[in-house]
VEXFIBA-350559 format. One record per residue (C-alpha): residue number from 1; residue in one letter; x, y, z. Coordinates in Angstrom, 2 decimals. Example, Ala and Ser with C-alpha at 12.3 -4.5 7.8 and 13.67 -1.06 7.14 Angstrom:
BEGIN
resi;resn;east;north;up
1;A;12.30;-4.50;7.80;
2;S;13.67;-1.06;7.14;
END
This chain:
BEGIN
resi;resn;east;north;up
1;M;84.20;106.69;98.98;
2;K;85.22;105.19;102.33;
3;R;83.88;101.83;101.17;
4;I;86.18;101.94;98.12;
5;I;89.15;102.91;100.29;
6;S;88.30;99.96;102.56;
7;F;88.21;97.72;99.50;
8;I;91.65;98.94;98.45;
9;A;92.88;98.10;101.94;
10;A;91.52;94.59;101.61;
11;V;93.33;94.19;98.28;
12;A;96.54;95.52;99.80;
13;L;96.41;93.01;102.62;
14;T;96.53;90.14;100.14;
15;F;100.04;91.28;99.19;
16;T;101.43;91.16;102.74;
17;L;104.21;88.62;103.25;
18;V;103.57;85.89;105.79;
19;S;106.45;84.46;107.83;
20;C;106.89;82.14;110.78;
21;G;110.36;81.49;112.17;
22;N;112.53;79.58;109.72;
23;E;109.65;77.68;108.13;
24;E;108.96;77.85;104.43;
25;V;106.75;80.88;103.78;
26;N;104.06;81.77;101.30;
27;T;104.93;84.98;99.43;
28;E;103.10;87.20;97.00;
29;D;103.11;86.39;93.32;
30;W;105.28;88.67;91.25;
31;R;103.60;91.33;89.20;
32;I;104.43;93.97;86.64;
33;V;103.66;97.61;87.46;
34;S;103.55;100.34;84.82;
35;S;101.97;103.77;84.45;
36;F;99.71;102.62;81.60;
37;C;98.48;99.25;82.83;
38;L;97.42;99.88;86.39;
39;N;95.57;96.71;87.34;
40;E;96.28;95.85;90.96;
41;S;97.52;92.30;90.56;
42;E;94.95;92.05;87.74;
43;K;92.42;90.61;90.16;
44;N;90.20;92.90;92.22;
45;G;90.48;96.37;90.80;
46;A;92.58;98.87;88.93;
47;F;94.12;102.27;89.39;
48;K;93.15;104.80;86.75;
49;L;94.58;108.21;86.00;
50;D;92.25;111.15;85.48;
51;T;93.99;113.26;82.82;
52;Y;97.29;111.75;84.03;
53;S;97.17;113.65;87.31;
54;S;94.54;112.39;89.75;
55;L;94.82;108.75;90.83;
56;N;91.49;106.89;90.91;
57;F;90.58;103.34;91.86;
58;V;88.00;101.19;90.05;
59;D;86.40;98.44;92.13;
60;F;85.80;95.49;89.76;
61;S;83.10;94.04;92.00;
62;T;80.87;97.14;91.83;
63;M;82.48;99.05;88.92;
64;E;82.52;102.17;91.09;
65;Q;85.35;104.62;90.49;
66;A;86.59;107.29;92.89;
67;P;89.76;109.30;93.61;
68;V;92.24;107.88;96.11;
69;C;91.01;110.29;98.80;
70;D;88.53;109.64;101.62;
71;D;87.89;113.26;102.66;
72;P;84.15;113.83;102.09;
73;T;84.69;117.60;101.90;
74;C;87.49;117.43;99.30;
75;K;86.81;118.88;95.83;
76;H;89.55;116.64;94.40;
77;E;91.51;119.52;92.95;
78;A;95.26;119.47;92.49;
79;D;96.19;121.85;95.29;
80;D;94.61;120.00;98.18;
81;C;93.65;116.44;97.19;
82;N;95.65;113.35;98.19;
83;S;94.93;111.71;94.83;
84;Y;97.38;113.98;92.98;
85;G;101.11;113.44;92.50;
86;K;100.87;109.64;92.47;
87;S;100.53;108.86;88.77;
88;N;103.98;107.33;88.16;
89;H;103.88;103.55;88.72;
90;P;101.39;103.37;91.63;
91;F;100.96;99.98;93.30;
92;L;99.86;98.48;96.60;
93;Y;102.03;96.53;98.98;
94;N;101.56;95.63;102.64;
95;D;98.63;98.00;103.17;
96;K;100.54;100.94;101.66;
97;L;100.47;102.80;98.35;
98;Y;103.82;103.19;96.54;
99;Y;104.69;105.40;93.58;
100;I;107.59;107.09;91.81;
101;K;108.51;110.78;91.76;
102;Q;111.34;112.46;89.87;
103;T;113.18;115.74;90.23;
104;D;113.37;118.33;87.49;
105;I;116.48;118.27;85.32;
106;Y;119.42;119.90;87.10;
107;Q;123.08;120.50;86.35;
108;E;125.97;119.15;88.41;
109;N;129.64;119.13;87.35;
110;N;128.71;119.90;83.73;
111;E;126.26;116.99;83.70;
112;M;122.50;117.20;83.35;
113;L;120.85;114.86;85.86;
114;V;117.47;113.64;87.06;
115;D;116.98;111.91;90.42;
116;T;114.26;109.33;91.05;
117;Q;112.52;108.69;94.38;
118;L;110.25;105.95;95.64;
119;W;107.43;107.31;97.82;
120;Q;104.93;105.69;100.14;
121;S;101.57;106.82;101.52;
122;D;98.52;105.39;103.24;
123;I;96.02;103.83;100.86;
124;N;93.94;107.04;100.98;
125;G;96.96;109.03;99.75;
126;A;97.70;110.66;103.12;
127;N;100.89;110.55;105.21;
128;E;103.34;110.64;102.32;
129;K;106.97;109.89;102.93;
130;Q;110.00;109.25;100.75;
131;I;111.32;105.69;101.00;
132;A;114.38;105.86;98.76;
133;E;116.27;108.11;96.36;
134;I;118.22;107.02;93.30;
135;K;120.66;109.68;92.13;
136;G;121.20;110.44;88.47;
137;L;118.87;107.84;86.97;
138;V;115.56;108.31;85.17;
139;Y;112.47;106.11;85.35;
140;Y;110.24;106.85;82.38;
141;D;106.44;106.54;82.40;
142;Y;106.55;103.76;79.81;
143;D;108.91;101.61;81.90;
144;R;107.74;98.41;83.61;
145;M;108.67;97.49;87.16;
146;L;108.84;93.98;88.60;
147;V;107.56;93.72;92.19;
148;Y;108.42;90.48;93.96;
149;N;108.90;89.43;97.59;
150;G;108.86;92.96;98.96;
151;T;111.34;94.34;96.42;
152;A;110.92;96.46;93.30;
153;Y;113.25;95.63;90.40;
154;M;113.81;98.27;87.72;
155;C;115.76;98.92;84.53;
156;M;116.69;102.58;84.80;
157;N;118.26;105.05;82.37;
158;I;121.03;107.61;82.55;
159;Y;119.66;110.98;81.43;
160;N;121.15;111.38;77.95;
161;Y;121.34;115.11;77.23;
162;D;124.11;117.59;78.06;
163;E;123.82;121.19;79.29;
164;N;123.30;122.38;75.69;
165;N;120.47;119.87;75.17;
166;N;122.60;117.77;72.83;
167;E;122.00;114.04;72.93;
168;I;124.78;112.05;74.52;
169;E;125.23;108.34;75.13;
170;G;123.04;106.98;77.88;
171;G;122.72;103.52;79.32;
172;V;120.46;101.04;81.08;
173;Q;121.22;99.81;84.61;
174;V;119.45;97.19;86.75;
175;L;118.52;98.21;90.29;
176;S;116.41;96.93;93.15;
177;C;114.73;98.75;96.02;
178;N;113.50;97.08;99.20;
179;L;110.00;98.38;99.89;
180;E;110.37;98.20;103.66;
181;S;113.90;99.48;104.30;
182;G;114.36;101.60;101.17;
183;E;117.74;99.95;100.55;
184;V;118.78;100.40;96.90;
185;T;121.17;98.00;95.13;
186;N;122.67;98.79;91.73;
187;Y;123.70;95.64;89.83;
188;G;125.48;97.53;87.08;
189;E;125.02;98.65;83.51;
190;V;123.57;96.29;80.92;
191;L;124.27;98.32;77.79;
192;S;125.17;101.89;76.82;
193;G;124.31;103.84;73.70;
194;Y;122.11;106.49;72.15;
195;N;118.32;106.41;72.49;
196;I;118.43;103.18;74.45;
197;G;115.50;101.71;76.42;
198;A;114.31;98.63;78.30;
199;W;111.16;96.52;78.63;
200;V;110.59;94.14;81.55;
201;Y;108.48;91.08;80.64;
202;G;108.29;89.30;83.98;
203;L;109.85;86.65;86.18;
204;W;110.76;83.15;85.02;
205;D;112.72;80.58;87.03;
206;N;113.56;83.41;89.46;
207;K;115.09;85.48;86.67;
208;M;113.76;88.86;85.55;
209;I;113.44;88.68;81.77;
210;F;113.84;91.97;79.91;
211;S;114.83;93.42;76.57;
212;I;117.01;96.35;75.57;
213;S;116.14;98.35;72.45;
214;R;118.83;100.39;70.71;
215;P;119.35;101.98;67.29;
216;A;120.98;99.71;64.73;
217;E;123.54;102.51;64.30;
218;N;124.81;103.93;67.58;
219;L;124.39;107.58;66.58;
220;P;122.40;110.51;68.01;
221;Y;118.85;110.75;66.71;
222;M;119.47;113.92;64.66;
223;E;122.47;112.33;62.94;
224;R;120.41;109.25;62.08;
225;L;117.60;111.48;60.81;
226;A;120.00;113.50;58.64;
227;K;121.51;110.33;57.20;
228;Y;118.03;108.99;56.41;
229;A;117.08;112.27;54.70;
230;E;120.23;112.26;52.58;
231;E;119.86;108.62;51.55;
232;N;116.23;109.17;50.51;
233;N;116.62;112.70;49.06;
234;L;114.22;114.19;51.60;
235;T;114.01;117.49;53.39;
236;E;114.41;117.42;57.18;
237;D;110.65;117.93;57.64;
238;E;109.86;115.11;55.19;
239;A;112.36;112.83;56.91;
240;F;110.94;113.64;60.35;
241;A;107.43;112.73;59.15;
242;T;108.43;109.32;57.78;
243;Y;111.45;108.15;59.77;
244;D;110.61;105.57;62.42;
245;G;114.14;104.45;63.19;
246;D;115.87;101.13;62.76;
247;F;116.00;99.48;66.17;
248;V;117.34;96.14;67.30;
249;F;116.31;94.27;70.43;
250;E;118.54;92.25;72.72;
251;Y;117.18;89.97;75.44;
252;Y;118.62;89.58;78.92;
253;Q;117.95;87.96;82.25;
254;F;118.69;89.14;85.77;
255;D;119.12;86.33;88.30;
256;I;117.41;87.47;91.50;
257;D;119.34;84.93;93.60;
258;T;122.83;85.81;92.39;
259;G;122.44;89.36;91.03;
260;E;124.01;88.24;87.74;
261;I;122.97;89.85;84.43;
262;S;123.41;87.72;81.31;
263;E;121.94;87.06;77.88;
264;C;118.49;85.46;78.01;
265;E;118.73;81.66;77.85;
266;Y;115.07;81.25;76.89;
267;P;113.28;81.91;73.57;
268;E;112.56;85.52;72.64;
269;P;109.56;86.35;74.87;
270;Q;106.19;87.67;73.77;
271;A;104.74;87.79;77.30;
272;I;105.28;86.10;80.66;
273;S;102.79;85.12;83.35;
274;P;103.47;83.18;86.56;
275;R;102.38;79.99;84.73;
276;C;103.44;80.51;81.12;
277;Y;106.37;81.85;79.11;
278;Y;104.93;82.83;75.70;
279;Y;107.05;82.92;72.56;
280;L;106.78;82.40;68.81;
281;N;108.08;79.46;66.81;
282;G;107.63;80.70;63.26;
283;D;103.97;81.72;63.13;
284;K;102.97;79.39;65.97;
285;L;102.28;80.80;69.42;
286;M;104.00;78.59;71.98;
287;Y;104.53;78.61;75.70;
288;L;106.72;76.94;78.28;
289;D;104.97;75.70;81.40;
290;S;106.47;75.74;84.89;
291;E;108.16;72.39;84.21;
292;G;109.82;73.73;81.06;
293;E;107.58;71.69;78.73;
294;E;106.69;73.25;75.36;
295;H;103.07;73.69;74.24;
296;E;101.39;75.18;71.17;
297;I;98.22;77.27;71.44;
298;E;96.16;75.95;68.57;
299;G;93.11;77.58;67.01;
300;L;94.35;81.14;66.54;
301;E;93.30;82.68;63.23;
302;G;95.28;85.70;62.07;
303;E;98.51;87.57;62.71;
304;L;99.47;88.06;66.33;
305;R;99.12;91.68;67.55;
306;N;99.44;91.61;71.31;
307;I;99.53;89.29;74.35;
308;T;98.52;90.43;77.84;
309;P;98.40;88.10;80.87;
310;L;95.50;88.99;83.19;
311;N;94.89;86.93;86.31;
312;D;94.37;83.28;85.24;
313;Y;93.85;84.29;81.61;
314;T;95.96;85.66;78.80;
315;V;94.38;88.05;76.33;
316;I;95.57;87.33;72.78;
317;D;94.82;89.86;70.03;
318;V;95.12;88.71;66.44;
319;E;94.08;91.14;63.71;
320;D;90.38;91.92;64.36;
321;T;89.70;89.23;66.96;
322;T;90.40;88.81;70.67;
323;Y;90.99;85.40;72.25;
324;L;91.15;84.41;75.90;
325;F;93.49;81.61;76.93;
326;N;92.50;80.05;80.27;
327;E;95.89;79.03;81.65;
328;P;94.82;76.58;84.40;
329;E;92.43;74.80;82.02;
330;Q;94.60;75.29;78.91;
331;E;91.48;76.29;76.97;
332;L;91.20;78.91;74.22;
333;T;88.03;80.99;73.81;
334;K;87.39;83.08;70.71;
335;L;85.43;86.29;71.30;
336;D;83.01;87.84;68.83;
337;G;85.24;90.79;67.95;
338;S;88.20;92.85;69.04;
339;Y;88.13;94.29;72.57;
340;Y;90.35;96.28;74.87;
341;I;90.17;94.17;78.03;
342;D;91.31;96.04;81.11;
343;G;90.89;93.24;83.62;
344;I;89.25;89.90;84.36;
345;Y;87.20;89.41;87.50;
346;E;85.23;86.27;88.45;
347;D;84.68;85.08;84.84;
348;N;83.85;88.61;83.73;
349;V;85.87;90.82;81.44;
350;I;86.32;94.49;82.27;
351;L;86.07;96.36;78.98;
352;D;87.62;99.77;78.42;
353;I;85.19;101.65;76.16;
354;I;86.73;104.76;74.56;
355;D;84.44;107.54;73.33;
356;N;85.74;108.46;69.87;
357;D;84.42;112.02;70.20;
358;T;85.80;112.91;73.62;
359;G;88.62;110.37;73.99;
360;T;87.41;109.53;77.50;
361;S;87.16;106.00;78.84;
362;S;84.34;104.22;80.56;
363;Y;84.33;100.70;81.94;
364;E;81.87;97.91;81.44;
365;K;81.76;94.46;83.00;
366;K;80.44;91.55;80.93;
367;P;80.43;87.79;81.44;
368;I;82.93;86.05;79.20;
369;S;80.13;83.77;77.99;
370;E;78.27;86.75;76.47;
371;L;81.24;87.61;74.24;
372;E;82.03;84.15;72.93;
373;A;81.98;83.87;69.13;
END
């Protein structure tokens, strides 16, 4: 276990900022952190959650997995193990482990509130301390955080229920938190409404690109459900089983240099990596390069399902086939089937294999060449 902790430390050191007087400095690449895609910079390893409670680390070089705890006597149980309580957006920066915690719902001045805190610990989970607190805003597990140049950028929500558990209008605000000082800056609300959410795609031209989803009708969920039931002559139970909502998406950008929030000036994004801004033009998958030049990815066969940038590659899922797009080489490789690829390490893919009987995951490393169609 100590060898894995040492490996995590080595990974963390690659994210340390380097400076020298007033000279131009090399800084870390930006990355997206979420609770459900826990690759550490999608390069050397990944955090994994054991039943969404114990934080583990998978070393891509050896494929060993162990809890984030280096006590050889620890039984890795919730009461006494450092690997617990760190499941919300864990990531490494400057030889430290960072993660989110939230308070329970509480009432203040007839409002129901949730506070969010950023915490820090050593890479073995020990020596926890709170770095920052953000009052009255929620950070959901499905949110995505942008980490860039020692700062975390987040789209956060106002808790949208009153003291009687009735849905009220919420809203999305853009905030940043300096990972060293804990200084929090709120850049203001983007949009308010019922059942509203955000999705951060990445950084492009020093602008955080994100979307806001909201109901087409700005009504509480139960009112929308009742209206759907009446229009379709359904009972409430029947409506609940079939209603998936009617949502619209709006796209925005946050300028990191100026702090300005505005409508996105680029095409509607599908995914963003440090090299490529992916979008659709009709049924063609396109991307902008760092110079703003447009390119088409040719050779895809089928309807696009998902795009996931991983290290120097982008995983493209279309119907029953997975493709790998090598960004530096601008080469597309078709694989011999559909795979859930959890990471890419030294021309190997890290496959997440799910046992259909138990629902548990195991991880397998295979050379890309072995999976080519």
